[in-house]
N, C-alpha and C positions, 0 to 999 in steps of 0.2 A: 958130575957132582960127587964130591967125596963123601964117604960114610959119616965123617965127623960133621960135615955141613948138614947132611940129612938129619942127623940126630938133633942138631941145633934148630933146624927149621920145623921139625915135626910138631912141637907144641904150638907154634905160631899158626901153622896150617890148620891144625885141629881147631884152634880158637876161631880162626876166620870162617871155617866151615860151619861151626856152631852158631856164629853170629848170623851167617847167611841163612841158615835153616830157621832160626828164630824170627828173622825178618820175613821169611816166606810164610810162616804160620801167622804172624801178626797181620800180614796183608790178606791172608785167607779170612781171618776174623773180621777185618774191616769190610771186606766184600760181603761176608755173610750178614753182618748187621745192616749194611746198605740194602741188600736184597729184601730183608725182612721189613725194613722201614719204607720201601719203595711204594709208590701209589698203587701198585698191583700186587704187593707182597702179602705174605700170610697174615700180617697184622691188620690188614684191611678186611679180612673175611669176617663178616658180621651177621651172617645168617645162613641157614640151610633149611630148605622147605621140600619135603617129599611130595611129589605130585600124585593125585589120584586120577583115574581114568576120566576123560572128558575135559571140561574147561576148568582152569585154575586162574581166577582173576588175581591181578596184582596192581598195587597202587598204594597211596599214602593212607587211604581210608582204612580204619581198623577192621572193617567188615570183610576185607579181601581175604582170599585164601592165602595170599602172600602179601602181608602188610609191609610197606616200605617206609624208611625214615625220611624220604624226600620224594619230590616229584608230584604229579597230579593225583587227585583222589582216586581216579580210575585210569590206570595207565594202559591196560591191555589184558590179555589172557594167554596163558600157556595151554596148549591143547595136547593131551596125551591119548593116543589111540594105537592099540596093538604094539605098544613099546616104542612108538615113534613120536617125536616131539616137534611141535611147531609153535610159533608165536603169532598172535594177531594183535597188531598195534598200529595206530594211526592209519587205519584203512588198508594196511599191508598184511599179508599172510606169507610167512616163509618158514621153511624147515630148519631145524637146528640139530647139529650133530653133538651128541654127548661127549664130554671130555675132549673138547676141541677149543679152538680160539674163537668159535662163534660167540658173539656177545650181544646182549640186549642192553642198550644204554637208556637209563631213565635219570634225567638230571645228572647229578654227580655219580650215580650208582651204576655198577655193572653187574649183570646177571648172566650166569653161565649154567648150562645144563650138565649134570653129572649122572653117571650110571654106576651103581654098585650092586652087583649081582642082578636080582630081578627088580631092584628099586631104582626109580628115576627121580632126581631131585633138581632143585635150582639153588645154586650157591650165590650168595650176595656178597659183593665187594664194595666197601664204602671207605673212601679215603679219609673220612672223618670218624672212623670207627674208634670206639673207646680204647681198644687194644693198641691201636697205633698211637693215639693221643697220649696214653699213659705208659708207653714203653719206656723202660728205665735201663736198658742195656743188658748185656750178657755177662755172666761170670764164668771163669775158666780155671781149670787146673793149670799150674805152671807148665811151660813147654819142657818136655823131657824127651831126649833123643831115643831112649830105650823103648819108647812106645811107638817108634817108627820101625816096623818089623818086616823083614823080607821073609815071607811065609812060603812054604812049599805048596804048589798048586797041584791038585789031583783032579783031572777031568773025569767027571762021572755024571753026565747029563741025566736028569730026571725031573719030575714034578714034585713039589712039596706044597702041602696045604698051608696057606697063610690066613690067619684069623685077623679081622679088623675090629676096631673098637665098637662098631655097631652090631657085632655079633655074627657077621657073615664070614664064611670060609671059602676061599677061592684057590684053585690050583695055580701055582706060579712056576715058571721055568727056572730050574736051578742047574747051572752048567757044570757044577763040581763043588769042591770045597778047598779051603785053605787050612793047612796045618802049621801051627807055630808054637814056640816055646815062650812061656811067661811065668815068672815066679817059680821056676824050677819044674814046671809041669807042661805036658803037651795039651794043646787045645785045638779045636776045630771050629771053623765058621763056614756057614753055607750061605752064599749070596743068591739073589734072584736077579733076573733080567726083567725090567718093567716093560721092555719092548725088545723083540728079537734083533732090532737094528742098533741097540744101545752100544755105546763105546765105553761103558764103565759098568762095574759090578756094584750092586746095592746090597749092603749087609744091614740087617735089622737085628740088634743084639741087646741082651741084658747082661749085667755083671753084678758083682756083689756091692757096688756102690748104688745100684738102682733102688730108688725109694728112700735113699739116705742123702748122699751128696748130689746124686743125679736123678733125672726124671724117672718116676716109678715104672712107667710102661716100657722103658728102654730107650735106646738111642739109635741113630742112623750113622752109617759110615759108607762112603763111596770110595772106590779105588779104580785105578786103570785096569784094563783087561790084562790077564796073565801074559807074561813073556818068558820064554825059556823055562817053563814049569815053575815060575815064581810069580807071586803077587805081593805088592807092598801094601801092608795094612798100617796106615798112619793114624793111630788113635788120637793124636793131637788134633785131628780134624773130625772127630766124632761130634755129632750135633744133636740137639733136641729135635724130636718130630714136631710137625706143625701143631699137633694137639696140645703141646705145652704152651702155645700162645693164643689159641682160639678154641672155644668149645665146638666150633662148626666144621672141624676137619674130620676126616674118616680114616685115621691112620692105621696102617698095618701093624701088627704086634709080632714080637720075635717068635719064631717057631721054637719048639722044645730043644732042637739041636743047637740053637744059638743062645742058650741060657748058660753063661759061663761061670764056672766055680772059681772065680778069681776077681780081685779088685782091679779095675782099669782106671787109674787115677790120672786121666788125660782127657782133653777135650772140654766140651761144655758141661757146666754144672747145671742143676735144675734152675728153672726160671721162676722167680717169685716164690709162691707157696705151692707150686705144682710139684 
């Protein structure tokens, strides 16, 4: 291929690459909204009840420890003893594992056990939730290629404390940090691994759009694991945490290291009045 032909084709190739990237981001956004609106998505989270030791009755009757919007007046009880949870329902008694796929079904409702620090609770999912019913779509910054950044990766494993919105701090595994340039300055972001077997990095960050155009508590960003001492930070894929959509989530907050002194005008804007 001659040099003249390369010069002629370069703008067309760049335009095609830009169109393909924008199509990728649009598909990401469609999948994102579909997951939120799904029958088990975050928009269905309609309650969170912290358990006390002993029996915790649940059912539609308002006098229950866990009042439900559907089902029988007395559906059963969650038993909490020595940090272990079980459910008694319909004459059956079975153990439940926190933060797992173990589910207790009551009418259209699904109940899951969660554990946050020393607190154990029951999360309620309701496909008829007002948050799902009233969902009005997401708003985004325009797709901009300069916010897809190949950052330098520095492997430096350690634990960092992560505070959540219910006031608990837990140590989380941080495998290193990403260094990148934006707006003429160098910045760093520290990811965590939610599970040692994770195949992606999880970044929780704030920037100077937080509390203005974007959700006040910060946003989430996931990336592939580093390769060849690089990690790609695509801020066009930055998303609101679940707490932007339901008051019954227990979202982690950005550590001090991830409060960036720069505006990142990419990804999801704040949802509604949050």
